Structure formats: structure tokens, C-alpha cells
C-alpha positions in Angstrom: -19.6 -49.3 84.4 -18.9 -47.3 80.8 -16.2 -45.1 81.1 -16.9 -42.1 79.3 -15.5 -41.3 76.2 -12.6 -38.6 75.7 -14.5 -36.5 73.4 -17.3 -36.6 76.1 -15.5 -35.4 78.9 -13.6 -32.5 76.7 -17.8 -31.4 75.4 -18.4 -31.5 79.1 -15.3 -28.5 79.7 -16.6 -26.6 76.9 -20.4 -26.7 78.3 -18.9 -25.4 81.9 -17.4 -22.4 79.9 -20.7 -22.1 77.9 -22.6 -21.7 81.1 -20.3 -18.8 82.7 -21.0 -17.1 79.3 -24.8 -17.2 79.3 -25.1 -16.0 82.3 -23.5 -12.9 81.2 -26.6 -13.0 78.5 -29.0 -11.1 80.3 -26.6 -8.4 81.3 -25.1 -7.7 77.8 -28.8 -8.1 76.3 -29.6 -4.7 79.0 -26.5 -2.5 77.3 -26.6 0.4 74.9 -25.0 -0.1 71.8 -22.2 2.1 73.2 -21.8 0.5 76.0 -21.6 -3.3 74.7 -19.2 -1.5 71.5 -17.1 -0.1 74.5 -16.1 -3.4 75.1 -13.7 -3.8 72.4 -11.5 -0.6 74.0 -11.9 -2.2 77.6 -10.6 -5.6 76.5 -7.3 -4.2 74.6 -6.7 -2.4 77.5 -6.8 -4.9 79.6 -4.7 -6.9 77.2 -2.1 -4.1 77.2 -2.2 -4.1 80.8 -0.7 -7.2 80.9 -4.2 -9.9 81.1 -4.4 -12.6 78.8 -6.4 -13.8 75.6 -7.7 -16.8 78.2 -8.7 -14.1 80.9 -10.6 -12.5 78.4 -12.7 -15.5 76.9 -16.2 -15.6 78.7 -17.0 -11.7 78.3 -15.9 -11.4 75.2 -17.7 -14.2 74.0 -20.9 -12.9 75.8 -20.1 -10.0 74.1 -20.1 -11.0 70.3 -22.5 -13.2 71.3 -24.7 -10.3 71.4 -23.4 -8.2 68.9 -24.4 -11.0 66.2 -28.1 -10.9 67.6 -27.9 -6.9 67.0 -26.4 -6.7 63.9 -27.0 -10.0 62.2 -30.7 -11.1 64.1 -28.8 -15.0 64.8 -28.2 -15.3 68.5 -25.8 -18.4 68.5 -27.1 -21.7 70.0 -25.3 -23.0 73.2 -23.6 -25.7 70.5 -22.3 -22.9 68.5 -20.6 -21.2 71.7 -19.0 -24.7 72.5 -17.5 -24.6 69.3 -16.1 -21.5 69.2 -14.4 -22.2 72.3 -13.0 -24.9 71.0 -11.6 -23.2 67.8 -9.9 -20.6 70.3 -8.5 -23.0 72.2 -6.8 -24.3 68.6 -8.5 -27.6 67.9 -10.2 -28.8 64.9 -13.9 -28.7 65.5 -16.7 -31.1 63.7 -20.1 -29.7 63.5 -22.6 -31.1 61.0 -23.5 -29.2 58.6 -26.1 -26.9 59.1 -25.1 -26.4 62.8 -23.9 -22.8 61.6 -20.1 -22.7 61.2 -20.1 -19.3 59.6 -21.6 -17.5 62.4 -19.5 -20.4 65.3 -16.5 -18.5 64.0 -17.1 -14.8 64.7 -16.6 -15.6 68.7 -13.3 -16.9 68.0 -12.4 -14.6 65.2 -13.5 -11.4 67.9 -11.2 -12.6 70.6 -8.2 -13.3 68.9 -8.3 -9.7 66.6 -8.4 -7.9 70.1 -4.6 -8.8 70.2 -3.7 -7.0 66.9 -1.6 -9.9 66.1 -3.9 -10.7 63.1 -6.6 -13.8 62.6 -8.3 -15.2 59.6 -10.6 -17.3 58.4 -9.4 -19.5 55.7 -11.4 -21.1 53.2 -11.8 -23.4 50.2 -13.5 -21.2 47.5 -13.4 -17.4 47.1 -17.3 -17.5 47.1 -17.8 -18.4 50.6 -14.6 -15.9 51.7 -16.1 -12.8 50.3 -19.5 -14.0 51.1 -18.9 -14.9 54.9 -16.2 -11.8 55.4 -18.8 -9.0 54.1 -21.8 -10.4 56.0 -19.5 -11.5 59.4 -17.6 -8.4 59.1 -20.4 -6.2 59.5 -20.2 -7.7 63.3 -16.6 -7.1 63.8 -16.7 -3.4 62.3 -19.7 -2.5 64.6 -17.8 -3.5 67.5 -14.7 -1.6 66.6 -12.6 -3.5 64.9 -10.9 -3.9 61.3 -12.2 -6.5 58.7 -11.1 -7.0 55.8 -10.9 -10.1 52.6 -7.9 -10.9 51.1 -8.6 -10.8 47.5 -9.8 -8.6 45.0 -13.9 -7.9 44.9 -16.3 -9.8 42.1 -16.2 -7.5 39.1 -13.1 -5.8 40.9 -9.8 -5.4 38.4 -6.8 -5.6 40.7 -5.5 -5.9 44.0 -2.8 -4.2 44.8 -0.3 -4.5 47.2 -1.5 -1.3 49.5 -5.1 -3.1 49.5 -3.2 -6.5 50.6 -1.2 -4.7 52.9 -4.4 -3.7 54.5 -6.5 -6.8 54.1 -3.2 -8.8 56.0 -3.1 -5.7 58.7 -6.4 -6.0 59.7 -7.6 -7.4 62.6 -9.6 -9.9 61.0 -9.2 -11.4 57.3 -11.1 -13.8 55.7 -9.6 -15.4 52.5 -8.8 -18.8 50.4 -6.1 -21.3 50.6 -4.5 -20.3 47.3 -4.8 -16.8 47.9 -3.0 -16.7 50.9 -0.2 -19.2 49.7 0.2 -17.5 46.3 0.5 -14.3 48.8 3.3 -16.1 51.3 5.1 -16.8 48.4 5.5 -13.6 46.0 5.7 -12.1 49.7 8.6 -13.6 50.0 10.1 -12.9 46.9 10.0 -9.2 47.4 13.0 -7.2 46.6 12.1 -4.3 49.5 10.6 -3.5 52.3 7.7 -1.5 50.2 6.5 -4.2 48.4 6.2 -6.7 51.3 2.6 -6.7 53.0 2.5 -9.9 55.0 3.2 -9.9 58.7 3.6 -13.4 60.8 1.0 -15.7 61.2 -1.0 -15.3 64.6 -4.0 -17.2 64.5 -6.3 -19.0 61.7 -9.4 -21.1 61.9 -9.4 -23.1 58.4 -13.3 -23.6 57.4 -13.7 -27.4 55.3 -10.3 -28.0 57.8 -10.3 -32.1 56.2 -10.5 -30.4 52.1 -8.0 -27.6 52.8 -5.7 -29.5 55.5 -5.5 -33.1 53.7 -6.8 -33.3 50.6 -5.2 -30.4 49.5 -2.0 -31.2 51.2 -0.1 -33.2 48.4 0.1 -30.6 45.8 2.3 -28.1 46.6 2.0 -24.0 45.9 4.1 -23.1 43.3 5.2 -19.6 41.4 6.3 -19.6 38.1 8.8 -17.9 36.2 10.3 -17.3 33.0 9.8 -19.6 30.8 12.1 -22.5 29.9 12.9 -23.5 25.9 9.7 -25.4 24.8 10.5 -28.8 23.8 10.8 -29.6 20.2 9.7 -33.4 20.9 6.2 -32.7 22.2 4.2 -32.9 19.2 6.4 -36.1 17.8 6.1 -38.1 21.2 2.6 -37.6 21.2 1.6 -39.7 17.9 4.2 -42.2 18.4 2.2 -42.9 21.7 -0.5 -43.8 19.5 1.5 -46.4 17.5 2.2 -48.7 20.7 0.2 -51.3 21.9 -0.4 -52.4 25.7 1.3 -55.3 27.1 3.7 -55.3 24.5 5.5 -51.9 23.8 4.1 -50.6 27.4 2.9 -51.6 30.8 0.1 -50.3 32.6 -0.4 -50.8 36.6 -4.0 -50.0 37.3 -3.2 -50.4 41.0 0.0 -48.6 41.5 -1.4 -46.2 38.9 1.7 -46.4 36.7 3.3 -46.6 33.2 6.7 -47.7 31.7 7.8 -49.0 28.1 8.8 -52.2 27.4 12.6 -53.3 26.1 10.0 -53.8 22.8 8.8 -50.8 23.2 12.3 -48.7 23.4 13.2 -51.1 20.1 9.9 -49.5 18.3 11.2 -45.8 19.5 14.8 -46.4 18.1 13.1 -47.2 15.0 10.4 -44.7 14.9 13.0 -41.6 15.8 15.6 -43.3 14.1 18.4 -43.1 16.7 20.4 -46.3 17.4 20.7 -46.6 21.3 18.1 -43.6 22.8 20.3 -44.3 26.0 23.9 -42.8 24.4 23.4 -39.8 27.3 22.9 -38.0 23.5 19.0 -38.4 23.8 17.3 -37.0 27.4 14.9 -34.3 25.6 13.8 -37.5 23.8 13.4 -39.8 26.6 12.1 -37.0 28.5 8.8 -36.5 26.1 8.4 -39.9 25.2 7.5 -40.6 29.0 5.4 -37.7 29.6 3.1 -38.3 26.9 2.7 -41.9 27.6 1.4 -40.8 31.3 -0.5 -38.2 29.5 -2.3 -40.8 28.0 -2.5 -43.6 30.4 -2.4 -41.6 33.7 -4.5 -39.0 33.1 -8.0 -38.7 32.3 -10.6 -35.8 31.0 -13.3 -35.1 33.0 -11.5 -37.1 35.9 -8.0 -35.5 36.6 -8.4 -32.4 34.6 -11.4 -30.3 32.3 -10.6 -28.7 29.0 -12.6 -25.4 29.7 -14.3 -22.5 26.6 -10.9 -21.1 26.1 -8.8 -24.4 25.4 -6.7 -24.6 28.0 -6.3 -27.6 31.0 -7.4 -26.9 34.1 -6.4 -29.5 37.0 -9.3 -30.9 38.8 -9.1 -31.7 42.9 -10.5 -35.2 42.9 -11.4 -35.0 46.8 -14.1 -32.3 45.5 -14.2 -32.0 41.5 -13.7 -28.1 41.5 -10.9 -26.7 39.1 -7.4 -26.3 40.8 -7.3 -22.5 40.0 -3.6 -21.5 39.1 -2.5 -25.2 39.5 0.1 -26.7 36.8 1.5 -30.1 36.5 4.9 -29.7 36.9 8.7 -31.1 34.9 6.5 -30.7 31.6 3.6 -32.6 32.3 1.2 -30.2 32.1 2.4 -29.5 28.6 2.2 -33.2 27.4 -1.6 -33.4 28.4 -2.0 -30.3 26.4 -0.7 -31.1 23.6 -2.3 -34.6 24.1 -5.9 -32.8 23.7 -4.4 -30.4 21.4 -5.3 -27.4 23.9 -3.6 -24.3 23.8 0.6 -25.3 24.8 1.3 -23.3 27.7 4.7 -22.3 28.6 6.7 -24.7 31.0 8.3 -22.5 33.0 10.4 -22.4 35.9 9.3 -22.7 39.5 10.3 -19.3 41.6 9.0 -20.3 44.6 7.1 -23.5 46.2 5.6 -24.7 49.8 3.2 -27.3 50.7 0.1 -26.5 52.8 1.2 -28.3 55.4 4.6 -26.3 55.8 2.3 -23.3 55.1 -0.2 -23.7 58.0 2.2 -24.9 60.5 3.7 -21.6 60.4 0.6 -20.2 62.7 1.5 -19.8 66.2 -2.4 -21.5 66.8 -4.0 -23.6 64.2 -7.8 -24.9 64.4 -10.2 -25.6 62.2 -14.1 -26.4 61.2 -15.3 -29.8 59.4 -18.2 -32.1 59.3 -16.1 -35.0 59.0 -13.0 -34.6 61.1 -12.7 -37.5 63.8 -12.3 -40.1 61.4 -8.8 -38.3 60.4 -7.8 -36.9 63.7 -4.5 -38.8 64.1 -3.4 -37.2 60.7 -4.4 -34.2 62.0 -2.9 -34.4 65.2 0.9 -35.6 63.8 0.8 -33.1 61.0 -0.7 -30.4 62.7 -1.0 -31.0 66.3 -4.5 -30.7 66.8 -6.7 -32.8 68.0 -10.4 -33.5 66.8 -13.4 -32.1 69.1 -17.1 -33.5 68.1 -19.3 -30.8 68.8 -23.1 -32.4 69.6 -26.0 -31.3 67.3 -27.9 -28.2 68.4 -31.4 -30.6 67.9 -30.7 -34.4 67.0 -30.2 -36.1 63.4 -32.9 -37.7 61.6 -31.5 -38.5 58.6 -32.0 -42.5 58.0 -28.5 -43.5 56.0 -29.2 -46.9 54.2 -27.0 -49.5 53.9 -25.1 -49.5 50.5 -26.8 -51.3 47.7 -23.6 -54.0 45.9 -24.0 -54.8 42.0 -21.2 -56.4 40.0 -21.2 -54.4 37.0 -21.1 -50.7 36.2 -24.6 -50.9 33.5 -26.9 -52.7 36.3 -25.8 -50.2 39.0 -26.1 -47.0 36.5 -29.9 -48.4 36.1 -30.8 -49.7 39.8 -29.7 -46.0 40.7 -31.7 -44.7 38.0 -34.8 -47.0 38.9 -34.7 -45.2 42.7 -34.0 -41.8 41.0 -37.3 -42.2 39.1 -39.5 -43.5 42.2 -38.3 -41.0 44.5 -39.1 -38.5 41.6 -42.4 -39.7 41.1 -43.3 -38.9 44.8 -41.9 -35.9 44.7 -38.7 -35.9 47.1 -35.7 -33.7 46.0 -32.8 -35.8 44.9 -28.9 -35.2 45.0 -27.2 -37.5 42.9 -23.6 -37.3 43.3 -20.4 -39.0 41.4 -17.0 -39.3 41.3 -16.0 -37.1 38.6 -17.4 -34.7 35.5 -17.5 -37.7 33.2 -19.6 -39.5 35.2 -22.0 -36.7 35.9 -23.0 -36.4 32.4 -23.6 -40.0 31.9 -26.3 -39.5 34.4 -27.5 -36.0 32.7 -27.5 -37.8 29.1 -29.9 -41.0 31.2 -31.7 -38.2 32.7 -32.5 -36.5 29.8 -33.5 -39.9 27.9 -36.2 -40.2 30.4 -37.7 -36.6 30.1 -36.5 -35.6 33.8 -35.2 -31.9 34.2 -32.4 -31.7 36.2 -29.1 -29.1 37.3 -25.8 -30.8 36.3 -23.2 -28.8 38.9 -19.7 -29.7 38.2 -16.2 -28.2 37.3 -17.5 -26.8 33.8 -20.4 -25.0 35.5 -19.2 -23.6 39.2 -19.9 -20.2 38.5 -23.7 -21.3 38.9 -23.3 -23.3 42.2 -24.8 -21.1 44.8 -28.0 -20.8 42.5 -28.4 -24.9 41.4 -27.7 -25.6 45.5 -30.5 -22.6 46.5 -32.9 -24.6 44.5 -31.8 -28.4 45.0 -34.0 -28.8 47.9 -37.1 -27.8 46.2 -39.6 -30.3 45.7 -39.1 -32.2 42.6 -35.4 -31.2 41.8 -33.2 -33.4 40.6 -29.8 -32.1 41.0 -26.6 -34.5 39.7 -23.2 -33.1 41.4 -19.5 -34.1 41.4 -18.0 -34.0 45.2 -18.2 -30.0 45.0 -22.1 -30.4 45.6 -22.4 -27.1 48.1 -19.6 -28.0 50.3 -19.8 -24.8 52.6 -23.1 -24.0 51.8 -27.0 -25.4 53.1 -29.6 -27.2 50.9 -32.7 -25.9 52.8 -35.5 -27.9 52.2 -38.7 -26.3 49.9 -42.4 -26.4 51.2 -43.9 -29.7 51.8 -40.6 -31.3 51.2 -40.5 -32.7 55.0 -43.6 -34.2 54.8 -42.4 -36.3 52.0 -39.0 -37.5 53.7 -36.6 -34.7 53.3 -33.9 -34.6 50.6 -33.0 -37.8 49.4 -28.9 -38.0 48.5 -27.8 -41.1 46.2 -24.2 -41.7 46.2 -22.9 -43.1 42.7 -19.9 -45.4 43.9 -18.0 -45.1 47.2 -15.4 -42.3 47.0 -11.6 -42.0 48.2 -12.1 -41.3 51.2 -14.8 -42.3 54.1 -15.2 -38.6 54.7 -16.2 -37.1 51.0 -18.8 -40.0 52.1 -19.7 -38.7 55.7 -19.6 -35.0 53.7 -22.1 -36.5 51.0 -24.4 -37.7 53.9 -24.5 -34.8 55.6 -25.9 -33.1 53.1 -29.4 -33.8 54.1 -30.7 -33.9 57.6 -30.0 -30.3 58.5 -30.7 -28.6 61.9 -33.4 -32.2 62.6 -34.2 -32.0 58.8 -35.5 -35.4 57.5 -33.7 -37.0 55.0 -31.8 -40.2 53.8 -28.7 -41.3 52.2 -27.2 -44.4 50.4 -24.7 -45.8 48.2 -24.6 -47.3 45.0 -21.7 -49.8 44.2 -20.0 -51.8 41.1 -17.0 -53.9 41.4 -16.5 -51.6 38.4 -15.5 -48.6 41.2 -12.2 -47.3 41.4 -11.3 -47.7 44.7 -12.7 -51.3 44.3 -10.3 -52.0 41.3 -7.5 -50.4 42.9 -7.4 -51.0 46.6 -10.1 -53.9 46.5 -9.6 -57.7 47.7 -8.5 -60.0 44.1 -11.0 -62.0 45.1 -13.9 -59.4 44.2 -12.2 -59.1 40.6 -12.2 -62.7 40.0 -15.7 -63.3 41.0 -16.7 -60.0 38.9 -14.8 -62.0 35.7 -16.7 -65.0 36.7 -20.1 -63.0 36.8 -19.6 -60.2 34.4 -21.2 -61.8 31.8 -24.3 -63.8 33.4 -25.4 -60.2 34.2 -28.8 -58.3 32.6 -28.3 -54.4 32.8 -32.0 -54.5 32.3 -32.8 -56.6 35.3 -30.0 -55.5 37.9 -29.4 -58.0 40.8 -28.6 -56.7 43.7 -25.6 -58.8 45.9 -26.8 -58.7 49.8 -23.9 -60.6 51.3 -22.6 -58.8 54.0 -19.2 -60.0 53.3 -18.8 -57.9 50.2 -20.0 -54.6 51.8 -16.8 -55.4 54.3 -15.0 -56.0 51.1 -15.5 -53.0 49.7 -15.6 -50.9 53.3 -11.8 -52.4 53.4 -11.0 -51.5 50.1 -12.1 -48.1 50.9 -10.0 -48.0 53.9 -6.8 -48.3 52.3 -7.5 -46.0 49.7 -7.8 -43.7 52.4 -4.2 -45.3 54.1 -2.8 -44.8 50.5 -3.9 -41.4 50.4 -2.7 -40.4 53.5 1.0 -41.9 52.6 0.7 -39.7 49.8 0.3 -36.8 52.4 3.0 -37.6 54.9 5.7 -38.7 51.8 4.8 -34.7 50.4 5.5 -33.5 53.9 8.7 -35.3 54.2 9.3 -34.5 50.6 8.8 -30.9 51.2 11.7 -31.1 54.3 14.9 -30.5 53.1 13.3 -27.7 50.6 11.2 -26.0 54.1 14.5 -26.2 55.8 16.3 -24.2 53.2 13.3 -21.7 53.0 13.5 -21.2 56.5 17.6 -20.5 56.0 16.6 -18.1 53.0 13.7 -16.2 54.2 15.0 -15.6 57.3 18.4 -13.9 55.4 16.7 -11.9 53.2 14.5 -10.6 55.7 17.5 -9.4 57.7 18.8 -8.0 54.3 15.6 -5.8 54.1 14.8 -4.8 58.1 18.1 -4.6 58.8 19.6 -1.0 59.2 23.0 -2.0 58.2 24.3 -5.1 56.0 27.2 -6.8 57.6 29.4 -8.4 55.0 32.8 -9.7 55.4 33.0 -8.5 52.0 37.3 -10.0 51.6 36.4 -12.9 53.4 33.6 -13.6 50.2 36.0 -12.3 47.6 38.8 -15.0 48.9 36.6 -18.0 49.2 35.3 -17.3 45.3 39.0 -16.6 43.8 40.0 -19.8 45.9 36.9 -21.8 44.6 38.1 -20.6 41.0 41.7 -21.4 41.4 40.3 -24.9 43.1 38.1 -25.7 39.8 40.9 -25.3 37.5 44.0 -27.2 38.2 46.0 -26.2 35.3 45.2 -22.7 35.3 46.3 -20.9 32.1 46.9 -17.0 31.5 44.2 -16.6 29.6 41.5 -18.5 31.4 42.7 -16.3 34.2 42.1 -13.4 31.9 39.0 -14.4 30.4 37.8 -15.4 34.1 38.5 -11.1 35.0 37.0 -9.9 32.3 34.0 -12.2 32.9 33.9 -11.5 36.7 35.8 -9.1 37.9 36.0 -5.9 35.9 36.1 -4.6 32.4 38.9 -2.6 32.8 41.7 -4.8 32.8 44.4 -4.5 30.1 46.9 -6.9 31.5 48.5 -9.9 30.7 50.3 -11.6 33.4 52.8 -13.8 32.0 55.1 -14.0 34.6 53.1 -14.8 37.3 53.2 -18.0 39.4 50.0 -19.2 38.3 50.8 -23.0 39.8 50.5 -21.1 43.1 47.0 -20.5 44.9 48.3 -17.9 47.4 49.9 -15.9 44.8 46.5 -16.4 42.0 44.5 -15.0 44.8 46.0 -12.2 46.1 46.3 -10.9 42.4 42.7 -11.1 41.9 42.3 -9.7 45.5 44.3 -6.4 44.4 42.0 -5.9 40.8 38.8 -6.4 43.5 39.7 -4.0 46.1 40.4 -1.4 43.2 37.4 -2.0 41.9 35.4 -1.7 45.1 37.4 1.7 45.5 36.2 3.1 42.4 32.6 2.4 43.1 32.2 3.4 47.1 34.1 6.8 45.7 30.7 7.2 43.7 27.9 7.3 47.2 27.6 10.0 48.8 27.6 8.3 51.9 27.3 5.7 54.1 23.8 5.0 53.5 24.2 5.0 49.7 27.0 2.4 50.2 24.5 0.1 52.4 21.6 0.2 50.1 24.2 -1.0 47.4 25.5 -3.7 49.3 22.1 -5.0 50.2 20.9 -5.1 46.5 23.7 -6.8 45.5 23.4 -9.7 48.4 19.5 -9.8 47.4 19.8 -10.0 43.7 22.8 -13.1 44.6 20.3 -14.7 47.1 17.2 -14.6 44.9 18.8 -15.9 41.6 20.4 -18.6 43.3 17.0 -19.9 45.3 15.4 -19.9 42.1 17.9 -22.1 40.6 17.7 -23.9 43.7 14.0 -24.3 44.1 13.3 -25.0 40.6 16.0 -27.5 40.7 14.0 -29.1 43.9 11.1 -29.5 42.1 12.4 -31.6 38.9 14.6 -33.4 41.7 11.4 -34.8 43.5 10.2 -36.0 40.0 13.5 -37.9 39.3 14.5 -39.8 42.4 10.4 -41.3 42.0 12.0 -43.9 39.5 15.1 -44.7 41.5 12.7 -47.3 43.4 13.0 -49.5 40.5 16.7 -49.7 41.5 15.8 -50.6 45.0 16.8 -47.5 46.2 14.6 -45.5 49.1 13.3 -42.3 46.8 12.7 -40.1 49.9 16.7 -40.6 51.3 18.0 -40.1 47.7 15.9 -37.3 47.2 17.2 -35.5 51.0 20.5 -36.4 49.8 20.8 -35.0 46.4 19.4 -31.9 47.9 21.6 -31.4 50.5 24.4 -31.8 47.8 22.1 -28.8 45.7 22.4 -26.4 48.7 26.1 -26.7 49.0 26.7 -26.1 45.8 24.3 -23.1 45.7 26.4 -21.7 48.6 29.6 -21.7 46.2 27.4 -20.2 43.6 26.4 -17.7 46.1 29.9 -16.0 46.7 30.3 -16.0 42.9 27.5 -14.1 42.6 27.7 -11.7 44.8 31.4 -11.4 43.9 30.0 -11.0 40.4 27.1 -8.5 40.9 29.6 -6.5 43.1 31.9 -6.1 41.1 30.6 -5.9 37.3 27.4 -4.0 38.0 27.3 -0.1 36.9 26.2 3.0 39.3 24.3 5.3 36.5 22.6 8.2 37.3 19.0 8.9 35.4 17.1 11.7 34.3 15.7 12.3 37.7 19.1 12.6 39.0 18.7 9.0 40.7 21.4 6.1 41.1 20.4 3.2 39.2 21.9 0.0 39.6 22.7 -1.8 36.3 23.7 -5.9 36.4 25.5 -8.0 33.7 
């Protein structure tokens, strides 16, 4: 007898709770609007009386389900209720496209919103967040909860701190992962309580959870501040790259996605820049610029890794979904090197002020759940990273879509011609077609081919994302042809037009195997929503990126041997199952490599995360604490001791210079008789001067509260200055240690070792800055009679 699967057992439990909710449906339907709304007040009272949210689940879900029907005209199906329960319990819920995830979320959001601690729904883009927040918000507001969208409405000019405080203080907040991440970083940069707008993270549902929690997890969120001095080598380094020959002056490893100069290349560099020895320590900026330029030319491809927009600015692309990554830039000068390569506007190379990965951001929630159409294949990673299991919810109607076997060809031209022939065949009978490509460049190639065949079509990629909703709305109509990158309407449904079901529904054609099986499944899910008919099929060649980078060596040998025998006008399909298995294995290897990269990103961020928690904790104690608890004598003595130990042959001039730079301007002595070789004598001498300066400042304070505020501002400024230096250094360090693997060193170990050393250095620097700001600052009174502090 076959044992029931673990997922089936979980679904069975969810169905039992759903049956209890169903029994309350007639009772809720019989209530007046006022009686139904009054349940919110009753629930909150019961919570105050000590009941748990768990005990309210059945009634609360029944209430919001009826509210959905009255306000939106939609009554959640049983499978949606089951999904809602699983979300409330803190799981990743897999629900197929078209199953109504947006409505599903109303139930757990309402229940968690009752607590008053906040509940969030996080989506990948602003269009979805604003659409769902305004539409579903009607239900919550009707029931007496507050609901806000966490960013400015379309067309609005600004979103103030007051607006943000209202958004994050609401019972329910709809926002995007980028807005949430940057707001978290900005909130932790606030210099006073008035500028803070966030509370502790409580509960979140992440829509398109695999895209947000996995695919977007590699690149950290970064807030940049004051610009660095721009390198003068950018232009000449870029020109230098054009003089080089591959395999002679530099090597390019397509499989490992790596590029480096050869010895011959360094000789050419020496002659080109008239530098005898580029490695003598005096030409680090030259080496940095040339390496960045080489990477820009060989590792980053236009319309695949980035686009150049209408304003001549370089915008990064999310390789998982083809969308522009708003506000994101490559660090350590790489972005500027790409801008120079494209002759685009050169943006300033800025310092990192704050940074965090999505993994560490979302792990801050007390309870995290997510919705996606493709979560099960990544369940192990969800458990390891976010401690969330994946539950597959059955569809409301049986899936009628047919997923046809892949068609495999030797060369890219053959694949293009074969897929185009299939598009012509399907278009002839009037079936709508969604032709999905891996990047912007290939989508434009297909667009050109369709134009040559005089087939009207729409193109959806990062260059015209603003038209996404309109394009997707038409994609299911009879005769429609839509060429799109993998962003193809993720989060929105392609609804079939009149007469399309009878023709066979939407046809999804994938033009290559994507980097992850999850992306393939997302694309397949564009067809066959809510029991509609449809088909999906992938066209693959041995020249595809996944096959070249992760495929078995024998595949490339076969390709090199047969490529010249192929005729693009008469594509010949490879039907052997062995090839399909090898391509599937290549995709699995790609998936595994991406998982390793995400794990590496998380492990790299661990040192920064520990330091970040310590710094944020200290800042919050300073901001919210009534009294600043500082052991000033200990801090001053530690700083003066550091000064003495770093000057083993201390002179009178060095001591005077230190006093004038760090202790007081009001020093006119010259301690020629002081025993400069004795630590205690020097430290006590400095302590005496410092205490006199402190006494002068303390005399200017009207009361203890003013003095306390002064200490708070001084320490906050010192912490922030040190942390900016530290986080910027850690960001640069991640780039630097990657090269240490060539010396047979573990980059992760090297990074954590250097990060610890850097942290200890920062602690010493903190005492130095506190001492300097404390003693050298000036307190003045402005025209309004307010006291202001000026720092040197």
C-alpha cells in the first residue's frame, strides 16, 4: 500500500480547518453589515483578554471571506481558504497561476492585522503592490482595519517621513521588496527619533516568493552616499581593452564566467601606459581600472545583463525575470566601467552608507510566509535559509494544459527557424502565442523575424515595461502574438478572449531552457489558468547559454562536429532521449550553481549582519534611551593610551599637534619638561586638558537634559562615521577576497578574518572620534535662540 505523501497529509489538515470555516459561512451571510464589521472589535477585545490569534482563525477567516464577497464580489474558493491557512501558519504556499493568490492573502493578512503589530504583503513590483493594496484595502478598511501602500501613488511627487510612518504603522501594509529594504536601511540611518518611521517586523507574506527570496537574494541592497574621487583611468583603460587579443593578452573562461590578463597582457599594459613595473605598489589604480574595464567588456553583455535607457543611463537587469533593477548599481567601480564602455553618462562612484541582503532582511520577521507558483523544487533552500516549508495547494479545477516535450536542435539558427515555423503554424489557426526569450537581445531578434513575416505582435521587455499591463491584457486574444522576456506578466493573469478555448487556448513557446527549472514552470503557468486549455513547449539548441555553461563536454563535442552539416532552412530535430536528459542535467547544474551563489552571498553577509545588529542595537539605545550611559573617563583614557602606544618615540611636536587636532584649540603651552617616555605621565597630562575642556562645555548647558542630548548627538555621529567607513570597507572587501582563491585560499575564511580585524580597528576609531567630537565641537546659539552643535 502506497504511503500518503507529506504534502498530502498537510493538505488534509488544511481541509479539515477549511470545513470548520465553511460551516460558519451561512451564519456570516445572515449577518447585517454592521454586525459583520463589529467582529473586528470583538476579536481585538478577545486578544486583549489573552486569547491567541490561533484561536480566532476559524471565525476570522469566515468573517473576511464574507467581507470579500460583499466588498469585492468574490467569495474565496476552498483551495484559497486552504492557501490562506497555510500562509497564516508561516509556510511558502505553491498555488498555480490563476488560482487567485491576491484574494487568498486577504484572510491571513486580516487575522495578523488584528494584533496591531502589523502585517505586510511584499510584491516584486510597484504596479502589483499598488493595484492589490488599493483593491484589497477596501476589504480591510470596511472591516475596520487600516491599510496603506508603502510608497508614493503613481503621479505623486513625494512620500514623506510622515507618510512612511503612517504606512508602516498601519495594520496592513502593501509594498515592494525594494521599497521595504531601502526604507529599512534609511530608518536605521536616522539621527533622531523624529526621522524614524518603522517598527519591528512582525508578519509578512511575500508574493512571487521564489523571485524575491531566492532570485533577488544574490545582490545586496546598498544605499550610497558621498561620491569618491572619480578615477582618471576610466577612459584610457577602456580604450586599452580594444587593443587586446583574446587567448594572447587575456584569457576568458565562459564556463566559470571569469576573465584575467596573461603575462603577455601585463607586458602590453606596461608598454601602453609607459609603466616599467605595474606591480610595484605605485600603480594600484591603473591595475584596478584595467581589470574593471576588461570585466566590463567580456563579462557583462548589453541587453542581457543591463540596458542603456533613453536617458543614456546604464540600468541593471534581473537575469531571473528580465526586469530593470531600480536603483541598483554594481559596486567597486564596475558600474562606471560599464558606463564608459557604452559611452553612457558616468555616474559617481559612491561610498556605501548601508547595506543588507534580502535573506537577512526577511529573516528579521517574526513570521514569514510566501506565495508562488513554483516553490516545491526549491523547498530545501527555503527551509535552510528561511526555515519555511513549502505546501502545494491543489488547483480549484484540474489543469488542462499540455506540456509538450522539448524540441532539441544542434545550432541556434536551426532552433530559431523551427520555433518561427511553429509560431506561423499556430498564428494561422488564430491561437494566441506567448513567445518567451531569456533576454532583451533575443526578444528583439524574434521581433525582427516576425516583422519580416509581416506578423503583427507586441514586445514586452525591460525597455517597455511601462506597457506591461496593457500588453498582458491583450495577450490572450485571438491571433495575438506576444514576444516577451521572462518578466512576461508575472503576477498577472493572461485571460483568454472569445473563441480562444475552442482553438486550444494560449500557446507558450520557450526559446531556450532557462537558468532554473522554476522559471520554466512559471512560463508554463502562463497558459492553462483555472482549467483553461493551453500548451507549452521549449525549443533548445546546443548553443544555448545553460547548455554551454553547464552541459556535459560530449554535448559540445557533438556540436562542433555537426554544426557545419546543418541547414538552418531545414532544421533537423535531435530526437534522442539522451540529449533531453543531458540538457535537463545542465539546467539542474545551473540551478545548483545559483544556489551555491546565494549561499555564498548569505555567508559573506554574516559578518556584516553581526556587526550591523550590534551597531543598530547601540544606535536604538541612544535614540530611545532617556539617559546616555557613557563612561567618559574610560573612553578618554583608552583613546589617549592608543595615541601613546602608536607613537613609541613621542616628541613634543607630535603631542602638541595631537592636542590641537583632537582635544582643544585653546592650548598655548609647550610641555618640554614632560616625561614623554612614560605612558601614565602623558595620559594623565592629556586627561587634565580634556577634563578642563569638558568642564567649559558643561557650564554652557542649562540643565542635565541638554547635556544628555549633547552626549547622544556626539556618540551617534561617531558611530555613524565609523559604520559608514566599516560597511564601505566590507563591500570593497568582498570584491578583493574573491581573487584570493587563485592563491589556494578560502575566500570566505579570508573575508571573515579581515572583517573581524576591520571591526576591531573600528572600535578603536570609535573612541577616537567620540573624543574628538566631544572635545573639539562648538556649541553656538542661532538667531532663534536655539543651541546648535558644530563639529570640525
